[in-house]
N, C-alpha and C positions, 0 to 999 in steps of 0.2 A: 234264356233261363227261365224255368218255370215259376211260375207265381206260387207264393205259399198259400196254405188254405187249411182251414180247421177241418178235422174229420171226427166219426164217429167209430168207435171200435166196440164191436161185439165181444164180450168176454163172460165166460163160465168158469167157476171156481173148479171144476171137474175137468177141465179142458185136457184133452189128450196131446194138445201140442204144449211145447215150451213157453209158455204164456206167464209171465211174472209182472203183474201191471206196473209196477214201481220200477221195473228194470228193463225188460223187453217184452216185445209183442210179436208172435210168431204167424207169418201170413203167407199164402201162396201168391205164385207171379201174376194171377190176373188181379190183383190188387195194388201191383207195384206202382203203376201210374198216379193212383189215387194217393197211395200212401208216400210218394215221393213230394208230393205237393204239400205234404203236413212236415215235412223236414224243416225243422227251426219254429214251429207253430205248436198250436196247442191241440189236444185231443180230450174225447170225453169217453168214458169207459160206460157201456151199457149192457145189462145182462138180460138176454134173450128170455121169451116167456117162458120155454121150456125149461129153462136152466134155474128159475127162482122168481122172486117177487121184487128183486132191488130196482129195476129200472136203470135210471142214470144214477152212477154211484162213486164216480171219482174223475179227476181231470189230471193231465199231465202233459208233459212237452216233449215232443220227439227230437232227438238230438242228429241221428243219423240212421241211414237205413243199409244193411251188409247182406250179403247172401248167406245163407244158413249153411254153417260148415256141414259138409258131408249129405247133404241134401238138395240134391237139383230140382228147381222150381221152387223153392221155399226160400223164403227171406225172413230178417229179424229188424223190426224197428228198435232201435234202442232209445230207452227213456233218459233224458237229461237228469242227471243227479241232482237231487233236492227239489225236483219239479212236481212229483206226484204228491197230491193231497186229494184223501177222501172226503166226500161230501159230507157236512154235518147232518144233513138229513136226506135219504135217498130220493131222488125225484121221479113220480110217478109217470108212467109212460103215456097215459093219456090224463087229461085235465079237463074235466065236464064232458067226456068222450071224444074229445079232440088230441090228436098228436102235436107234441111240442115242437117237431120239425115240420117246416112248410111240404117237403119233398116227400112227406110220407101222407099228406092230406089231399083228398080230392076237392073237386071245384067247391062243395059245401063245407070244407073244413072237417070231414070225418076220414076215418082211417081208410086210405086205400088197402085194396085186396092184394097181398104177395109182394112181389117185386122189390121195391127199395128195401122195405123193412126186413128183407131175409138177407140183405149185403151184410158180412162181416166188417167191411170197411165202406164207409160212406161220407160223402160231403156233407157239410151244415154249414149253414149261412151263420155270417158275424152275429146277427141279430138272434138269431136262435140259439147261438153258443152262449151269448150274454145271459138270455133269459133263464137257460138251464142252469148256468153257473149261479145266478141270483136267486134262484129257488133252492139249491144245494147248499150254497155257501154264502149266506146274507152279508150284504154290505155291513151291518150293524152288528155281526158276530161279536167283536169284542165288547161293545157296550152291553150286549144282551147276557154275556157271560160273567161282566163285571157286577151287573145287578140281579143275577140268578139266585142269591141268596140273600139279597138285601132286605131288612125288615121295612125300609122306608125307599122304595125304588124310586129314581127321578122321573118325574112324568116329562114327556115330549110336549114341548108347545107347538100344538096345531099349525099356528102361524108359521113356524119355523121348517123349512125344508132341511132335514139332516144331509150333511156333506158325502156326497155319492163318489167314491175313488172309482176310476175306471177298472175293469174287471182284471184285466192282465196285470195292473198295477196292485192290486189287492193280492192277486194269487203269489206274487214273488215279494212281498212284505213280510219279512221275519215275524215281527209282533203279532200279526194276524194268522200266519200259519202255527204260530206255538200255539195259540187259543184255540185254533182248529183240531190241533193234534192232541193237546190237553184234554178236550171235550169228548175224543171219540175214544182214545186209549182208556180213560176214566169208565165211561160207559160199557166198554167191552168188558171190564173188568169187574162190573158192578160196583164200583168205587170201592173195592177191597184191596186191599195191599198185595200183589203176587208174592211176597216171600213170608211176609209175617202171617198172612191169611184174614188179617183184622180188619174190619169195616169201622172206622172211627169217624165222627161228626164232632164239629164244635156246637156250642152252643147255640148258634143260629142255625144249624143244619148242615154247615158246608162240610163236604167231606175232606179230611185229612190225609189225603193222597194226592200224588203229585204223579206226571207223567215223565217217565225217562226213555230217551233214545237208548237203543241198545247198541248201535252204531252210530256215534255224531253225525250231524249232518255235515258237519266241516271235515268229517274223514270219509265222506261218501255214503252215509247213511240216507234214507227218506223219512218222509212224514207217515209214511204208512203206518196202520195198526201192527202190523206184524214186525215192525221194527220199534215197538213201544212197550214198556211195561209199567203198570201202575204201581208205585213205589210209596212207603212213607218217606218223609224228609229226609231221616236219619240213614235208611236203607237205601234211598236213591244215593245218597253223599257215598257211601260205601260201595255202591255198584259202579259210579263213576270213578272213583279211586282205584277199582280193581281189586277190593278186599272180598267182594264175593262175586260170584259168575254163576251160570247155569249151564249144565250138560246140553248140549244139543240134541243127543238123541230121546234120554229119559227125562228129561227136565228137574235131575236133582239138583240142589242149590249146593253150590260149591263154596268152600270158606279156605280163605288162605289163615289156617290155624297157627301159623307162626307170627302172625302179625294182629289177629284179633283175638283177644281175650275169650275164654270159654263162657264166663258167665255173661258176654255180650250175646253170643251164639244161643244160649240158653234163652234169653230174655227176647230177642227181637226176632228168630227163625223158628218157624212152626214145627211142632215136633217130627213130622212125616218126612221134612228134610226135601221136600218136592214142591214145584211152583204150584200154585194156585192159577188155572188156567181159565181163560173166557169160555162160555158156555158155547159158543159158535165156533166150530174148530178153523173157520176160514180166518179167525182173528189172532190165532196161536202165534206165538214169536217163530219166525221163520228160522230154520236150522242155520243158516249160512250166516245171519244176524249174530245169533248165540255163537257159533263158531269164530266169527272175528273177534268178538268180545274176550271170549276165553283165550284166543291168541294173542291178542294185542294190548290187553288190559289185565287181565287175572295175575295176581300177584306182583304189579309192579310197585305198589305205593306201600308206605307203611301206616300204621292206626292211629289216629292223632282225634282229638275234638273236633267235630263237625261244626 
């Protein structure tokens, strides 16, 4: 039986292949052996230089590899549901002019020319993987978020070493993932509610907007920003109950009018009746996620006090 091993996957948002980072990765037969080793293990997503500035931007776990239907010589790595997680901060390709992957560095620690860095699928050591995840998803992310808007942030005792959870344990903890998801979704929408269009902050400056999963994780949804909406508390509740939904093609806000009073619609939903979208199109809701919500949630509950 082949050993498992972590790999780096090159991905560009304008890919001509069937790449959806939280669902599947399309690759040719030449990478089959390397990708097969990654089954049951974690991968890093990396944006190549010609595609943009992100560098390392997400992590996920490979569930299995299958031949791509109808295309000889190509394969799909299927991502384990609920494993994909975008980095809180994109990790640069180089730090102090040196690559973060040992295999990409020469004997002096500087980038090699060509070769390994051009591979769409490449092995990465456990140590390099952990270092990159630590940079993109800090161990203290929950504490960082908890104190983000505090007027009196707690001071760390220099003599105390904070508890460091192993990287994989951190990546699978639901409370940690919820914080990471919330930070990325609210940031993508500029802390503005996507349905009311309002940007509200409390007296301490904390944004009064939440991050809603379009397709719940327990129903096969992911923690991708494309499976999220920034919503006020009441609209989040209404969305989860299926009292409102979003048209997948035109981003029109759909309302279950026989269940939601008209005065509620007038007060909570922006006059355009269309979703306020992130500035960056790669963060727009995925049509399949919106379609799932419309088909499986919309119109299935009655209105009541949240």
